[in-house]
TORGUTI-939624 format. One record per residue (C-alpha): x, y, z; residue number from 1; residue in one letter. Coordinates in nm, 3 decimals. Layout:
residues N
+---------+---------+---------+------+------+
|       X |       Y |       Z | resi | resn |
+---------+---------+---------+------+------+
|       X |       Y |       Z |  NUM |    a |
...
+---------+---------+---------+------+------+
***
This chain:
residues 376
+---------+---------+---------+------+------+
|       X |       Y |       Z | resi | resn |
+---------+---------+---------+------+------+
|   3.307 |   6.662 |  -0.288 |    1 |    m |
|   3.410 |   6.303 |  -0.345 |    2 |    l |
|   3.108 |   6.179 |  -0.143 |    3 |    v |
|   2.871 |   6.392 |  -0.347 |    4 |    l |
|   3.020 |   6.264 |  -0.674 |    5 |    r |
|   2.972 |   5.902 |  -0.563 |    6 |    k |
|   2.609 |   5.967 |  -0.469 |    7 |    v |
|   2.536 |   6.129 |  -0.806 |    8 |    i |
|   2.703 |   5.842 |  -0.994 |    9 |    i |
|   2.504 |   5.588 |  -0.793 |   10 |    a |
|   2.178 |   5.771 |  -0.857 |   11 |    n |
|   2.245 |   5.804 |  -1.230 |   12 |    v |
|   2.333 |   5.433 |  -1.248 |   13 |    s |
|   2.011 |   5.342 |  -1.068 |   14 |    l |
|   1.812 |   5.562 |  -1.303 |   15 |    f |
|   1.968 |   5.400 |  -1.613 |   16 |    m |
|   1.896 |   5.050 |  -1.483 |   17 |    v |
|   1.531 |   5.141 |  -1.426 |   18 |    m |
|   1.506 |   5.297 |  -1.771 |   19 |    m |
|   1.642 |   4.975 |  -1.922 |   20 |    a |
|   1.373 |   4.780 |  -1.740 |   21 |    l |
|   1.109 |   5.031 |  -1.840 |   22 |    y |
|   1.173 |   5.007 |  -2.212 |   23 |    i |
|   1.126 |   4.633 |  -2.206 |   24 |    g |
|   1.402 |   4.407 |  -2.083 |   25 |    v |
|   1.207 |   4.078 |  -2.075 |   26 |    p |
|   1.171 |   3.868 |  -1.763 |   27 |    i |
|   1.200 |   3.499 |  -1.859 |   28 |    v |
|   1.215 |   3.160 |  -1.693 |   29 |    n |
|   1.466 |   2.883 |  -1.760 |   30 |    a |
|   1.249 |   2.752 |  -2.043 |   31 |    g |
|   1.252 |   3.086 |  -2.221 |   32 |    g |
|   0.895 |   3.188 |  -2.137 |   33 |    a |
|   0.850 |   3.565 |  -2.110 |   34 |    v |
|   0.689 |   3.675 |  -1.784 |   35 |    f |
|   0.648 |   4.043 |  -1.871 |   36 |    e |
|   0.338 |   4.148 |  -2.062 |   37 |    w |
|   0.037 |   4.376 |  -2.055 |   38 |    t |
|  -0.323 |   4.307 |  -2.144 |   39 |    s |
|  -0.417 |   4.514 |  -2.450 |   40 |    p |
|  -0.788 |   4.516 |  -2.365 |   41 |    t |
|  -1.036 |   4.578 |  -2.085 |   42 |    t |
|  -1.305 |   4.367 |  -2.253 |   43 |    a |
|  -1.415 |   4.045 |  -2.085 |   44 |    d |
|  -1.204 |   3.762 |  -2.226 |   45 |    l |
|  -1.395 |   3.434 |  -2.261 |   46 |    n |
|  -1.152 |   3.185 |  -2.413 |   47 |    s |
|  -0.780 |   3.125 |  -2.460 |   48 |    v |
|  -0.593 |   2.870 |  -2.672 |   49 |    f |
|  -0.216 |   2.825 |  -2.698 |   50 |    m |
|  -0.045 |   2.641 |  -2.983 |   51 |    l |
|   0.297 |   2.687 |  -2.821 |   52 |    s |
|   0.478 |   2.918 |  -2.577 |   53 |    i |
|   0.508 |   3.172 |  -2.861 |   54 |    s |
|   0.174 |   3.143 |  -3.040 |   55 |    d |
|  -0.174 |   3.178 |  -2.894 |   56 |    g |
|  -0.510 |   3.355 |  -2.918 |   57 |    w |
|  -0.770 |   3.482 |  -2.674 |   58 |    a |
|  -1.116 |   3.611 |  -2.763 |   59 |    v |
|  -1.384 |   3.804 |  -2.582 |   60 |    g |
|  -1.671 |   4.048 |  -2.581 |   61 |    d |
|  -1.720 |   4.307 |  -2.852 |   62 |    g |
|  -1.537 |   4.102 |  -3.113 |   63 |    g |
|  -1.210 |   4.115 |  -2.917 |   64 |    t |
|  -0.933 |   3.898 |  -3.058 |   65 |    t |
|  -0.581 |   3.924 |  -2.916 |   66 |    i |
|  -0.269 |   3.734 |  -3.023 |   67 |    h |
|   0.038 |   3.622 |  -2.826 |   68 |    w |
|   0.365 |   3.616 |  -3.022 |   69 |    n |
|   0.592 |   3.499 |  -2.743 |   70 |    g |
|   0.661 |   3.849 |  -2.616 |   71 |    t |
|   0.341 |   4.054 |  -2.616 |   72 |    d |
|  -0.035 |   4.027 |  -2.641 |   73 |    w |
|  -0.172 |   4.255 |  -2.913 |   74 |    s |
|  -0.513 |   4.343 |  -3.053 |   75 |    n |
|  -0.603 |   4.206 |  -3.395 |   76 |    v |
|  -0.904 |   4.333 |  -3.590 |   77 |    t |
|  -1.176 |   4.068 |  -3.609 |   78 |    s |
|  -1.415 |   4.267 |  -3.832 |   79 |    h |
|  -1.701 |   4.206 |  -3.589 |   80 |    t |
|  -1.843 |   4.358 |  -3.271 |   81 |    t |
|  -2.028 |   4.041 |  -3.171 |   82 |    e |
|  -1.920 |   3.871 |  -2.848 |   83 |    d |
|  -1.681 |   3.582 |  -2.907 |   84 |    l |
|  -1.710 |   3.289 |  -2.667 |   85 |    h |
|  -1.458 |   3.029 |  -2.781 |   86 |    s |
|  -1.139 |   2.995 |  -2.986 |   87 |    v |
|  -0.953 |   2.688 |  -3.115 |   88 |    f |
|  -0.620 |   2.665 |  -3.298 |   89 |    m |
|  -0.555 |   2.383 |  -3.545 |   90 |    v |
|  -0.234 |   2.555 |  -3.656 |   91 |    s |
|  -0.090 |   2.906 |  -3.678 |   92 |    s |
|  -0.284 |   2.971 |  -3.998 |   93 |    n |
|  -0.598 |   2.773 |  -3.913 |   94 |    d |
|  -0.785 |   2.922 |  -3.617 |   95 |    v |
|  -1.158 |   2.924 |  -3.542 |   96 |    w |
|  -1.367 |   3.145 |  -3.314 |   97 |    a |
|  -1.741 |   3.139 |  -3.247 |   98 |    v |
|  -1.989 |   3.376 |  -3.084 |   99 |    g |
|  -2.329 |   3.539 |  -3.068 |  100 |    t |
|  -2.591 |   3.512 |  -3.343 |  101 |    n |
|  -2.426 |   3.205 |  -3.490 |  102 |    g |
|  -2.103 |   3.390 |  -3.567 |  103 |    l |
|  -1.809 |   3.185 |  -3.690 |  104 |    i |
|  -1.484 |   3.350 |  -3.799 |  105 |    i |
|  -1.165 |   3.192 |  -3.932 |  106 |    h |
|  -0.800 |   3.304 |  -3.919 |  107 |    w |
|  -0.588 |   3.203 |  -4.217 |  108 |    d |
|  -0.258 |   3.340 |  -4.091 |  109 |    g |
|  -0.320 |   3.690 |  -4.224 |  110 |    a |
|  -0.677 |   3.796 |  -4.146 |  111 |    d |
|  -1.006 |   3.695 |  -3.987 |  112 |    w |
|  -1.294 |   3.616 |  -4.225 |  113 |    s |
|  -1.660 |   3.523 |  -4.179 |  114 |    f |
|  -1.775 |   3.165 |  -4.240 |  115 |    v |
|  -2.140 |   3.062 |  -4.268 |  116 |    a |
|  -2.265 |   2.863 |  -3.968 |  117 |    s |
|  -2.621 |   2.807 |  -4.093 |  118 |    h |
|  -2.760 |   2.906 |  -3.754 |  119 |    t |
|  -2.845 |   3.236 |  -3.584 |  120 |    t |
|  -2.819 |   3.081 |  -3.237 |  121 |    n |
|  -2.531 |   3.190 |  -3.016 |  122 |    t |
|  -2.240 |   2.948 |  -3.029 |  123 |    l |
|  -2.053 |   2.898 |  -2.700 |  124 |    y |
|  -1.783 |   2.645 |  -2.783 |  125 |    s |
|  -1.576 |   2.515 |  -3.074 |  126 |    v |
|  -1.349 |   2.211 |  -3.083 |  127 |    h |
|  -1.151 |   2.087 |  -3.383 |  128 |    m |
|  -0.999 |   1.741 |  -3.426 |  129 |    l |
|  -0.809 |   1.851 |  -3.735 |  130 |    n |
|  -0.838 |   2.085 |  -4.032 |  131 |    a |
|  -1.125 |   1.890 |  -4.183 |  132 |    s |
|  -1.331 |   1.790 |  -3.879 |  133 |    y |
|  -1.471 |   1.987 |  -3.588 |  134 |    g |
|  -1.780 |   2.089 |  -3.392 |  135 |    w |
|  -1.941 |   2.399 |  -3.243 |  136 |    a |
|  -2.235 |   2.403 |  -3.001 |  137 |    v |
|  -2.458 |   2.663 |  -2.846 |  138 |    g |
|  -2.798 |   2.801 |  -2.752 |  139 |    y |
|  -3.107 |   2.600 |  -2.841 |  140 |    g |
|  -2.903 |   2.282 |  -2.816 |  141 |    g |
|  -2.761 |   2.361 |  -3.160 |  142 |    v |
|  -2.462 |   2.170 |  -3.293 |  143 |    s |
|  -2.279 |   2.235 |  -3.619 |  144 |    v |
|  -2.009 |   2.019 |  -3.774 |  145 |    r |
|  -1.717 |   2.118 |  -3.999 |  146 |    w |
|  -1.637 |   1.874 |  -4.282 |  147 |    n |
|  -1.337 |   2.056 |  -4.424 |  148 |    g |
|  -1.547 |   2.263 |  -4.663 |  149 |    v |
|  -1.848 |   2.397 |  -4.475 |  150 |    s |
|  -2.036 |   2.393 |  -4.146 |  151 |    w |
|  -2.364 |   2.201 |  -4.130 |  152 |    g |
|  -2.629 |   2.157 |  -3.861 |  153 |    i |
|  -2.650 |   1.820 |  -3.686 |  154 |    v |
|  -2.964 |   1.746 |  -3.484 |  155 |    t |
|  -2.945 |   1.707 |  -3.106 |  156 |    t |
|  -3.216 |   1.575 |  -2.871 |  157 |    p |
|  -3.244 |   1.915 |  -2.698 |  158 |    l |
|  -3.520 |   2.177 |  -2.707 |  159 |    d |
|  -3.505 |   2.534 |  -2.833 |  160 |    s |
|  -3.465 |   2.676 |  -2.478 |  161 |    d |
|  -3.176 |   2.448 |  -2.387 |  162 |    d |
|  -2.807 |   2.537 |  -2.421 |  163 |    s |
|  -2.479 |   2.358 |  -2.482 |  164 |    l |
|  -2.182 |   2.544 |  -2.332 |  165 |    y |
|  -1.888 |   2.320 |  -2.416 |  166 |    s |
|  -1.789 |   2.046 |  -2.661 |  167 |    v |
|  -1.485 |   1.818 |  -2.673 |  168 |    f |
|  -1.415 |   1.553 |  -2.937 |  169 |    m |
|  -1.187 |   1.259 |  -2.856 |  170 |    v |
|  -1.231 |   1.119 |  -3.207 |  171 |    s |
|  -1.484 |   1.140 |  -3.490 |  172 |    d |
|  -1.696 |   0.876 |  -3.312 |  173 |    n |
|  -1.642 |   0.979 |  -2.952 |  174 |    d |
|  -1.729 |   1.323 |  -2.827 |  175 |    g |
|  -1.903 |   1.502 |  -2.541 |  176 |    w |
|  -2.109 |   1.819 |  -2.506 |  177 |    a |
|  -2.244 |   1.968 |  -2.183 |  178 |    v |
|  -2.497 |   2.232 |  -2.092 |  179 |    g |
|  -2.840 |   2.293 |  -1.946 |  180 |    e |
|  -3.199 |   2.187 |  -1.994 |  181 |    n |
|  -3.465 |   2.446 |  -1.909 |  182 |    r |
|  -3.812 |   2.365 |  -1.785 |  183 |    t |
|  -4.111 |   2.586 |  -1.712 |  184 |    s |
|  -4.273 |   2.536 |  -1.372 |  185 |    v |
|  -4.635 |   2.665 |  -1.351 |  186 |    p |
|  -4.731 |   2.895 |  -1.062 |  187 |    r |
|  -5.070 |   3.021 |  -0.940 |  188 |    p |
|  -5.222 |   3.297 |  -1.154 |  189 |    f |
|  -5.125 |   3.576 |  -1.210 |  190 |    p |
|  -4.763 |   3.480 |  -1.142 |  191 |    q |
|  -4.563 |   3.385 |  -1.453 |  192 |    p |
|  -4.414 |   3.036 |  -1.480 |  193 |    p |
|  -4.083 |   2.980 |  -1.301 |  194 |    l |
|  -3.780 |   2.878 |  -1.506 |  195 |    t |
|  -3.597 |   2.581 |  -1.364 |  196 |    d |
|  -3.277 |   2.420 |  -1.489 |  197 |    k |
|  -3.096 |   2.087 |  -1.490 |  198 |    s |
|  -2.756 |   2.001 |  -1.625 |  199 |    g |
|  -2.731 |   1.782 |  -1.933 |  200 |    i |
|  -2.452 |   1.573 |  -2.088 |  201 |    i |
|  -2.461 |   1.452 |  -2.448 |  202 |    l |
|  -2.242 |   1.189 |  -2.614 |  203 |    h |
|  -2.155 |   1.158 |  -2.983 |  204 |    w |
|  -2.101 |   0.802 |  -3.110 |  205 |    d |
|  -2.016 |   0.884 |  -3.469 |  206 |    g |
|  -2.378 |   0.874 |  -3.581 |  207 |    t |
|  -2.588 |   1.076 |  -3.337 |  208 |    q |
|  -2.598 |   1.274 |  -3.014 |  209 |    w |
|  -2.763 |   1.097 |  -2.720 |  210 |    s |
|  -2.840 |   1.205 |  -2.363 |  211 |    v |
|  -2.625 |   1.050 |  -2.093 |  212 |    y |
|  -2.846 |   0.941 |  -1.804 |  213 |    d |
|  -2.745 |   1.140 |  -1.496 |  214 |    i |
|  -2.939 |   1.349 |  -1.245 |  215 |    d |
|  -2.796 |   1.702 |  -1.252 |  216 |    l |
|  -3.092 |   1.893 |  -1.113 |  217 |    y |
|  -2.987 |   2.258 |  -1.084 |  218 |    r |
|  -2.624 |   2.156 |  -1.143 |  219 |    r |
|  -2.508 |   2.309 |  -1.470 |  220 |    i |
|  -2.194 |   2.185 |  -1.650 |  221 |    p |
|  -2.000 |   2.468 |  -1.817 |  222 |    k |
|  -1.685 |   2.301 |  -1.948 |  223 |    s |
|  -1.579 |   1.951 |  -2.052 |  224 |    v |
|  -1.224 |   1.827 |  -2.114 |  225 |    f |
|  -1.135 |   1.472 |  -2.218 |  226 |    m |
|  -0.784 |   1.339 |  -2.163 |  227 |    l |
|  -0.879 |   1.025 |  -2.354 |  228 |    n |
|  -1.177 |   0.792 |  -2.403 |  229 |    t |
|  -1.159 |   0.672 |  -2.041 |  230 |    n |
|  -1.061 |   0.988 |  -1.857 |  231 |    n |
|  -1.244 |   1.320 |  -1.862 |  232 |    g |
|  -1.367 |   1.603 |  -1.643 |  233 |    w |
|  -1.665 |   1.838 |  -1.632 |  234 |    v |
|  -1.687 |   2.156 |  -1.424 |  235 |    v |
|  -1.974 |   2.395 |  -1.370 |  236 |    g |
|  -2.198 |   2.581 |  -1.128 |  237 |    s |
|  -2.526 |   2.537 |  -0.946 |  238 |    t |
|  -2.858 |   2.710 |  -1.010 |  239 |    f |
|  -3.061 |   2.883 |  -0.737 |  240 |    l |
|  -3.051 |   2.734 |  -0.388 |  241 |    l |
|  -2.855 |   2.413 |  -0.436 |  242 |    i |
|  -2.589 |   2.384 |  -0.159 |  243 |    p |
|  -2.242 |   2.470 |  -0.286 |  244 |    g |
|  -2.182 |   2.657 |  -0.607 |  245 |    n |
|  -1.939 |   2.435 |  -0.796 |  246 |    d |
|  -1.992 |   2.124 |  -1.007 |  247 |    v |
|  -1.712 |   1.870 |  -1.058 |  248 |    m |
|  -1.765 |   1.541 |  -1.242 |  249 |    l |
|  -1.515 |   1.274 |  -1.350 |  250 |    h |
|  -1.547 |   1.020 |  -1.634 |  251 |    w |
|  -1.377 |   0.684 |  -1.582 |  252 |    d |
|  -1.479 |   0.525 |  -1.910 |  253 |    g |
|  -1.807 |   0.395 |  -1.770 |  254 |    v |
|  -1.970 |   0.657 |  -1.550 |  255 |    n |
|  -1.970 |   1.027 |  -1.473 |  256 |    w |
|  -1.942 |   1.067 |  -1.096 |  257 |    t |
|  -1.925 |   1.370 |  -0.869 |  258 |    e |
|  -1.586 |   1.455 |  -0.718 |  259 |    t |
|  -1.523 |   1.669 |  -0.410 |  260 |    a |
|  -1.352 |   2.007 |  -0.432 |  261 |    t |
|  -1.231 |   2.244 |  -0.157 |  262 |    p |
|  -1.450 |   2.529 |  -0.286 |  263 |    i |
|  -1.810 |   2.644 |  -0.317 |  264 |    t |
|  -1.743 |   2.877 |  -0.610 |  265 |    i |
|  -1.879 |   2.848 |  -0.967 |  266 |    p |
|  -1.628 |   2.695 |  -1.208 |  267 |    l |
|  -1.616 |   2.795 |  -1.574 |  268 |    y |
|  -1.329 |   2.612 |  -1.741 |  269 |    s |
|  -1.100 |   2.313 |  -1.697 |  270 |    t |
|  -0.782 |   2.188 |  -1.863 |  271 |    y |
|  -0.637 |   1.844 |  -1.789 |  272 |    i |
|  -0.266 |   1.792 |  -1.861 |  273 |    v |
|  -0.243 |   1.432 |  -1.740 |  274 |    s |
|  -0.411 |   1.192 |  -1.499 |  275 |    s |
|  -0.232 |   1.362 |  -1.209 |  276 |    n |
|  -0.219 |   1.721 |  -1.333 |  277 |    d |
|  -0.533 |   1.922 |  -1.398 |  278 |    g |
|  -0.667 |   2.275 |  -1.355 |  279 |    w |
|  -1.004 |   2.443 |  -1.311 |  280 |    a |
|  -1.086 |   2.815 |  -1.288 |  281 |    v |
|  -1.393 |   3.018 |  -1.206 |  282 |    g |
|  -1.562 |   3.304 |  -1.029 |  283 |    s |
|  -1.376 |   3.557 |  -0.812 |  284 |    a |
|  -1.036 |   3.449 |  -0.947 |  285 |    g |
|  -1.076 |   3.091 |  -0.823 |  286 |    t |
|  -0.805 |   2.845 |  -0.929 |  287 |    i |
|  -0.788 |   2.481 |  -0.817 |  288 |    i |
|  -0.544 |   2.203 |  -0.909 |  289 |    h |
|  -0.578 |   1.823 |  -0.943 |  290 |    w |
|  -0.276 |   1.614 |  -0.834 |  291 |    n |
|  -0.418 |   1.274 |  -0.919 |  292 |    g |
|  -0.576 |   1.228 |  -0.577 |  293 |    t |
|  -0.759 |   1.546 |  -0.486 |  294 |    q |
|  -0.838 |   1.902 |  -0.588 |  295 |    w |
|  -0.675 |   2.181 |  -0.388 |  296 |    s |
|  -0.684 |   2.561 |  -0.384 |  297 |    n |
|  -0.406 |   2.752 |  -0.559 |  298 |    v |
|  -0.325 |   3.116 |  -0.487 |  299 |    t |
|  -0.470 |   3.342 |  -0.754 |  300 |    s |
|  -0.332 |   3.686 |  -0.847 |  301 |    p |
|  -0.676 |   3.818 |  -0.940 |  302 |    t |
|  -1.025 |   3.854 |  -0.794 |  303 |    t |
|  -1.186 |   3.889 |  -1.137 |  304 |    n |
|  -1.375 |   3.595 |  -1.278 |  305 |    s |
|  -1.143 |   3.364 |  -1.471 |  306 |    v |
|  -1.333 |   3.224 |  -1.769 |  307 |    n |
|  -1.083 |   3.003 |  -1.952 |  308 |    s |
|  -0.757 |   2.821 |  -1.885 |  309 |    v |
|  -0.504 |   2.656 |  -2.117 |  310 |    y |
|  -0.185 |   2.478 |  -2.006 |  311 |    i |
|   0.100 |   2.462 |  -2.260 |  312 |    v |
|   0.326 |   2.244 |  -2.043 |  313 |    n |
|   0.411 |   2.195 |  -1.676 |  314 |    v |
|   0.601 |   2.526 |  -1.671 |  315 |    e |
|   0.371 |   2.740 |  -1.880 |  316 |    d |
|   0.000 |   2.813 |  -1.895 |  317 |    g |
|  -0.248 |   3.097 |  -1.939 |  318 |    w |
|  -0.588 |   3.194 |  -1.805 |  319 |    a |
|  -0.811 |   3.485 |  -1.908 |  320 |    v |
|  -1.117 |   3.650 |  -1.761 |  321 |    g |
|  -1.328 |   3.956 |  -1.699 |  322 |    d |
|  -1.202 |   4.311 |  -1.756 |  323 |    n |
|  -0.920 |   4.194 |  -1.982 |  324 |    g |
|  -0.763 |   3.979 |  -1.710 |  325 |    t |
|  -0.465 |   3.773 |  -1.827 |  326 |    i |
|  -0.264 |   3.562 |  -1.582 |  327 |    i |
|   0.018 |   3.314 |  -1.642 |  328 |    r |
|   0.141 |   2.990 |  -1.486 |  329 |    w |
|   0.519 |   2.985 |  -1.436 |  330 |    t |
|   0.554 |   2.628 |  -1.316 |  331 |    g |
|   0.545 |   2.736 |  -0.952 |  332 |    t |
|   0.280 |   3.009 |  -0.931 |  333 |    e |
|   0.020 |   3.210 |  -1.122 |  334 |    w |
|   0.130 |   3.567 |  -1.185 |  335 |    i |
|  -0.052 |   3.879 |  -1.308 |  336 |    p |
|   0.055 |   4.104 |  -1.591 |  337 |    e |
|   0.367 |   4.310 |  -1.524 |  338 |    f |
|   0.244 |   4.629 |  -1.683 |  339 |    s |
|   0.413 |   4.947 |  -1.795 |  340 |    a |
|   0.223 |   5.123 |  -1.518 |  341 |    m |
|   0.405 |   4.911 |  -1.259 |  342 |    i |
|   0.738 |   5.001 |  -1.420 |  343 |    f |
|   0.641 |   5.367 |  -1.424 |  344 |    t |
|   0.544 |   5.371 |  -1.058 |  345 |    l |
|   0.861 |   5.181 |  -0.965 |  346 |    l |
|   1.072 |   5.421 |  -1.167 |  347 |    l |
|   0.908 |   5.725 |  -1.006 |  348 |    i |
|   0.949 |   5.575 |  -0.657 |  349 |    s |
|   1.318 |   5.500 |  -0.701 |  350 |    l |
|   1.379 |   5.840 |  -0.860 |  351 |    t |
|   1.217 |   6.008 |  -0.558 |  352 |    l |
|   1.433 |   5.797 |  -0.327 |  353 |    i |
|   1.742 |   5.901 |  -0.522 |  354 |    a |
|   1.645 |   6.270 |  -0.502 |  355 |    i |
|   1.578 |   6.241 |  -0.131 |  356 |    t |
|   1.910 |   6.068 |  -0.073 |  357 |    l |
|   2.093 |   6.337 |  -0.273 |  358 |    t |
|   1.924 |   6.614 |  -0.076 |  359 |    r |
|   2.015 |   6.440 |   0.251 |  360 |    f |
|   2.381 |   6.412 |   0.152 |  361 |    v |
|   2.391 |   6.774 |   0.035 |  362 |    l |
|   2.229 |   6.894 |   0.356 |  363 |    k |
|   2.475 |   6.692 |   0.564 |  364 |    k |
|   2.764 |   6.832 |   0.360 |  365 |    r |
|   2.641 |   7.189 |   0.412 |  366 |    r |
|   2.612 |   7.125 |   0.787 |  367 |    t |
|   2.969 |   6.996 |   0.802 |  368 |    l |
|   3.097 |   7.294 |   0.606 |  369 |    l |
|   2.906 |   7.532 |   0.833 |  370 |    f |
|   3.056 |   7.370 |   1.145 |  371 |    k |
|   3.403 |   7.380 |   0.992 |  372 |    r |
|   3.371 |   7.750 |   0.900 |  373 |    n |
|   3.233 |   7.829 |   1.246 |  374 |    t |
|   3.530 |   7.662 |   1.411 |  375 |    q |
|   3.763 |   7.867 |   1.194 |  376 |    l |
+---------+---------+---------+------+------+
***
């Protein structure tokens, strides 16, 4: 009887511990970062921006906007169903997001509202220097500038079929935008013309956008990140049959030059922490890291495309991607969401183990009693 009582007490204790975990005992690192969360959406997430370890936004298809409060990601109504491609936080109550059909929305700390962009072209990227100065770029080579009051179109040297996918401003007279230039290649009748592409890099000097002279035939930049005036990176992907699928360029203050990577996978986003600490993410869950000398592969917890990465500090970072994917950097590894479903399955498994163990002990006890009675 004493053995049975101990088994029951142990099983009940185990069950209570699992219930405590199930209802949300947070898993944190030494810096206080919570490593337990669930993605509140299955929509493709296209951009993430973190103001701190307890305040961040991610946006995606169908008008998806989700907010991180330090503990959980939660859906926030954006009042739109348009796809959102980029988000940027100036402060907790000053957040911008851009998307299809020239959509620009602004978060004031309480709600999202629509702001006129003066373009119907899809906007792919937004970057703010401060509350009164920022840029957004997109399809048709469009660029719009925020002056603290309104957005206004600024001419670029691109054509209506071209696209700018990313913009980054170092200062009000030093900024970069990257994308693609489309050309039409004639073919014998009755075949339609073939669309060909080349990558393009633009520079802002405080007065105008100008094309940086570089041959990027069928090599399309998708993301640009500048550490400072003399140090920046561009990542992207190739078009059609160009060998390799990734594009990696480095700016040294004078030239953009190609840099080797250990992959042949399209890259979609980069974030540079310092001259010896940088990240890039892309297709099929690809994650690579820069250590100041070379890029190397890093184990990824997902096979979904990772579309955007943001590093808060050396011990904390986030990346988002297709199908609502959200992964987090802990300082030592990238981890996936630790969902309620995992807790549920773990709870069920341990409960079944406890039941099995109890049945085993009871069966053994009955056998011993039977033998004892037989001997009597």
